[in-house]
C-alpha positions in Angstrom: -0.1 0.0 0.0 1.5 3.5 -0.9 0.7 7.0 -0.8 -0.9 7.3 -4.3 -3.4 4.5 -3.6 -6.0 7.5 -3.7 -5.6 7.6 -7.5 -7.3 4.2 -8.1 -10.2 4.8 -5.5 -11.6 8.0 -7.0 -15.2 6.7 -6.4 -14.5 7.1 -2.6 -15.7 10.3 -1.1 -12.9 11.7 1.0 -13.8 13.9 4.0 -11.9 16.8 5.1 -9.7 16.6 8.2 -11.7 16.9 11.3 -8.8 18.9 13.0 -7.5 21.5 10.6 -10.1 21.1 7.9 -7.7 20.5 5.1 -8.0 18.0 2.5 -7.1 14.3 3.1 -6.1 11.3 1.1 -7.3 7.7 1.1 -5.2 5.3 3.2 -7.0 2.0 2.5 -9.9 -0.2 3.9 -9.7 -2.9 6.4 -12.2 -5.5 7.7 -14.2 -4.2 10.7 -13.0 -7.3 12.6 -9.3 -6.4 12.3 -8.1 -6.2 16.0 -4.9 -4.9 17.5 -4.2 -8.4 19.0 -3.9 -9.9 15.6 -0.6 -8.3 15.5 0.8 -9.5 18.6 -0.5 -13.2 18.3 0.0 -13.5 14.6 -3.4 -14.6 13.5 -7.0 -13.2 13.4 -8.9 -13.0 16.7 -12.2 -12.6 14.9 -13.8 -14.2 11.7 -13.9 -11.9 8.8 -17.1 -9.6 8.7 -19.0 -8.1 6.0 -18.1 -4.6 6.8 -15.3 -2.5 5.5 -13.8 0.5 7.3 -11.9 3.2 5.4 -9.1 5.5 6.8 -8.0 8.7 5.6 -5.0 11.1 6.3 -4.9 14.8 6.4 -2.5 16.4 3.6 -1.6 19.2 6.0 -1.4 18.1 9.7 -1.1 14.3 9.2 -4.0 13.3 11.3 -5.2 9.9 10.1 -8.8 8.9 10.9 -11.9 7.1 9.7 -15.4 8.5 9.8 -17.1 5.1 10.1 -17.9 5.4 13.8 -19.1 9.1 13.6 -22.5 9.5 15.3 -22.4 6.0 17.1 -24.3 6.0 20.3 -23.0 4.4 23.6 -25.3 1.4 22.9 -23.8 0.9 19.4 -20.3 0.8 20.8 -21.4 -1.5 23.6 -23.0 -3.9 21.3 -20.4 -3.9 18.5 -17.0 -3.1 20.1 -17.0 -2.9 24.0 -18.8 -6.2 24.4 -18.0 -9.4 26.1 -15.5 -10.2 23.3 -13.5 -7.0 23.6 -10.8 -8.4 25.7 -9.8 -10.7 22.7 -9.2 -7.6 20.9 -7.2 -5.8 23.8 -6.2 -8.6 26.5 -4.1 -6.0 28.7 -7.2 -3.7 29.0 -8.7 -5.3 32.1 -5.8 -6.0 34.3 -2.3 -5.9 33.0 -2.3 -2.2 31.6 -3.8 -0.6 34.7 -1.1 -2.5 36.8 1.7 -1.3 34.5 0.7 2.3 34.3 0.0 2.4 38.1 3.6 1.5 38.6 4.7 3.8 36.0 3.1 6.7 37.8 4.6 5.3 41.1 8.0 5.7 39.5 7.8 9.0 38.0 5.8 11.0 40.5 8.1 12.4 43.3 6.1 10.8 45.9 3.0 8.8 45.0 1.6 9.2 48.7 2.2 12.9 48.4 -1.0 15.1 48.0 -0.9 15.2 44.2 -4.6 15.1 43.1 -5.2 12.8 40.0 -7.9 12.1 37.7 -8.0 9.3 35.1 -10.2 10.4 32.3 -11.8 7.7 30.2 -10.6 5.1 32.8 -13.5 2.6 32.4 -14.7 1.3 35.7 -11.5 2.6 37.6 -9.2 0.0 37.6 -6.1 2.2 37.4 -7.4 4.0 40.5 -7.8 0.7 42.3 -4.0 -0.2 41.4 -2.9 3.2 42.7 -4.7 2.8 45.8 -2.9 -0.6 46.5 0.4 1.3 46.0 -0.5 3.9 48.5 -1.9 6.7 46.4 -5.0 8.3 48.2 -6.1 11.1 45.8 -7.1 9.2 42.6 -10.6 9.8 40.8 -11.8 8.0 37.6 -14.2 9.7 35.2 -15.5 8.1 32.0 -18.7 9.5 30.5 -19.1 6.4 28.7 -19.0 4.1 31.8 -22.0 3.9 34.1 -19.9 3.1 37.2 -17.8 6.2 36.8 -19.7 8.7 34.8 -20.3 11.3 37.4 -18.3 14.5 36.3 -15.9 15.8 39.0 -16.5 19.2 40.3 -13.0 20.1 41.1 -9.7 20.3 39.2 -6.5 18.2 39.5 -2.9 18.5 39.5 -2.5 15.5 37.2 -5.0 14.2 34.4 -4.2 11.1 32.7 -5.9 9.6 29.5 -4.3 6.2 28.7 -5.3 4.8 25.4 -8.1 7.2 25.2 -7.3 9.4 22.2 -7.3 6.8 19.4 -10.9 5.9 20.4 -12.4 9.4 19.9 -13.4 10.8 16.6 -13.6 14.6 17.7 -10.2 15.4 19.1 -10.8 19.2 20.0 -13.9 18.5 21.9 -12.0 15.6 23.6 -9.0 17.7 24.8 -11.2 20.6 25.6 -13.1 18.4 27.9 -10.1 16.9 29.4 -8.5 20.3 30.0 -11.4 21.6 31.9 -10.3 19.2 34.8 -6.8 20.5 34.9 -5.5 23.0 37.5 -4.1 26.1 35.8 -0.7 24.7 36.2 -1.7 21.0 36.1 -0.1 18.3 33.9 -1.7 16.1 31.3 -0.3 12.6 30.7 -1.6 11.0 27.5 -0.7 7.7 25.9 -1.6 7.1 22.2 0.8 5.7 19.5 2.0 8.3 17.0 2.1 7.2 13.3 5.2 5.4 12.2 7.4 7.1 9.5 6.4 4.7 6.8 2.7 5.1 7.6 2.1 6.2 3.9 3.4 3.0 2.7 1.5 0.9 5.4 -1.7 2.7 5.0 -4.6 1.0 6.5 -2.5 -2.0 7.1 -0.7 -0.3 10.0 -1.5 -2.7 13.0 -2.8 0.1 15.0 -5.6 0.9 12.7 -7.8 -1.8 14.2 -11.7 -1.2 14.0 -12.5 -3.9 16.3 -10.8 -2.0 19.0 -12.6 1.2 17.8 -9.3 2.7 16.9 -10.4 5.6 14.8 -8.0 8.6 15.1 -4.0 8.5 15.1 -1.8 11.5 15.4 1.5 12.7 14.1 3.6 14.9 16.4 2.4 17.9 14.3 -1.4 17.1 14.8 -1.0 16.3 18.6 0.8 19.5 19.1 -1.9 21.4 17.1 -4.7 19.7 19.2 -3.1 20.6 22.5 -2.2 24.1 21.5 -5.8 24.6 20.9 -6.6 24.1 24.6 -3.7 26.3 25.7 -1.1 23.3 26.3 2.4 22.9 25.1 3.5 19.2 24.2 6.4 17.2 24.9 6.4 13.6 23.8 8.6 11.2 25.9 8.3 8.2 23.6 6.1 7.5 20.5 3.3 6.4 23.0 3.8 8.8 26.0 3.0 12.3 26.1 2.8 15.3 28.3 0.8 18.5 28.1 1.6 21.3 30.2 1.4 25.2 30.7 4.3 25.6 33.2 7.6 23.8 32.7 8.7 24.2 36.4 5.3 22.5 37.5 5.9 19.8 34.9 9.3 19.1 36.2 8.1 19.1 39.8 5.4 16.6 39.2 7.3 14.5 36.7 10.7 13.7 37.8 12.2 11.3 35.3 11.9 9.8 31.9 14.0 6.7 32.6 12.5 3.3 32.4 9.4 4.4 30.4 7.0 1.3 29.8 5.6 0.0 26.6 1.9 0.8 26.7 0.2 -1.5 24.0 2.1 -4.8 24.6 
C-alpha cells in the first residue's frame, strides 16, 4: 500500500480533516473485525465480517482517521465493540495495563503518597485508581462519561490528569481535549498515551497494525497534529516516547510533578 493509492479509488468520498479542515487522502480499507491483538498473536482473533472500514490522512497536519464510527451511540459501541469479546481485541485492558501504568506513575511522580490530586479520564470502571490505591495513592478519581460506574463528572480540578489509550478511540479530538483540559488545575499536567504514526505510514496505510476497527481505533496523530490539538486548549506538548506524551502550561510545574523519563514502559504490548 502506498501514498498514491487514492488515484485508483476516485469513487470514494474523502472527508476533510476534522482537526484542521484541510484535504485528506485515502489510506485504504480494512475489515471491521481487524483487531490490535491480531498483530501480537500473529493470527486473526475474529472471523471476517461483511463490513469495510476506510481510513484517511490529512495532507496538512497528518492526522489519520476514519469517519466510520461518527454518530455512533454508546449502545452501538457497547453492542459492536465494547462487548463480552472486547478482551480478545485488547487483552491488557482489564488488568495488565492498569497495573503497568500504576507502577509507572509510582516511579515518575516524586512521591506517590504525596497530596498530588489525580484524575484518570476515560478510565472505564476505575481499575487504574484501584491499582494506585494498592500502591498507597489516596487522591485518585476516575471519570469516564461512557461508563455507568464512573460517569459522574468531577466538580474540582486536578494536579495530574491521565488519559491512557483514550485518544485513538475518539473522533472529535478538539472536543475531547477541551473536555479533558477543563479538569486540569491552571498549572496542572496532562499525561496521555496514544501511539504516533510510524515514519512509513504512507507505505503501510490502513495495514498499519494500530488501525484496528474492532478496537474502535479511529484517530491517529502525528507529532504535528497532536501539538495542534494541545495548542488549541492552551497546552504545550513534549513527547517522551512514540506512545507517552505530556501536556503542560508551566515547565517548572511539569518538572516538579514528573521527575524522570527513565524506564518508560511500553503501553500497548
